[in-house]
C-alpha positions, 0 to 999 in steps of 0.5 A: 737392273744394272747393265752388264759390262764385259771386262778384258785385261790389256793382254787378253789371251787367245782362249777368250776369242776361241771359246767366245766368253768374256774374262769378266762381267761387271754388274753394278759393284760386282765383278764376276770373273770367268774361270782363269786357267794357267794358259800362256798368251797363245792359249796353251797350258803351262806344262808344270802343275805349279806353274799352271796354278801360278799363271792362273792366279796371274791371269786372275790378277790381270782381269781383276786389275782391268776392273780396278780390283785386286785379290783383296776385293775378292769375296767368293772363290771356286777352284776346279781340280782334275786330281784334288788329292795330289794337287791340293798341297801345291794349290794351298801353298800358292793360294797362301802366297796369293791370298794372304791372311784373314779375313779369307774369301769364301772358297769352294774346291771342286774335283772335275775330270776335264778342264780342256787340257788344263789341271786347275781353274779359278773363278771369283766374284769380287766387289769393285771398290768405290772411288773416293 
């Protein structure tokens, strides 16, 4: 069984330390990214929902980059929404910009009633590319 390796972006935000979790864990050629929220470097949420979603994707890209990945390497996505009915249009618009065209990764959206002060969270599994 491969050893797990913790991955952190260069400018890791305060939430990793405060809540004691790794940004991602590499196991073999898979990267399991913890839920990324729209937090500023101090851990506070972006107050405008669309900006929060954009920042969550930016935080996700930073974690992926720290492991040598991009959004093109993502195979599975789970998103969490505090008010899916009113948020989905914004999320889908940002998602289209970030993820691009087919083939799309798997995607599961889950409505929740609490995200520690945030309104959107995204977690992914990516395959780490083989260097040639």
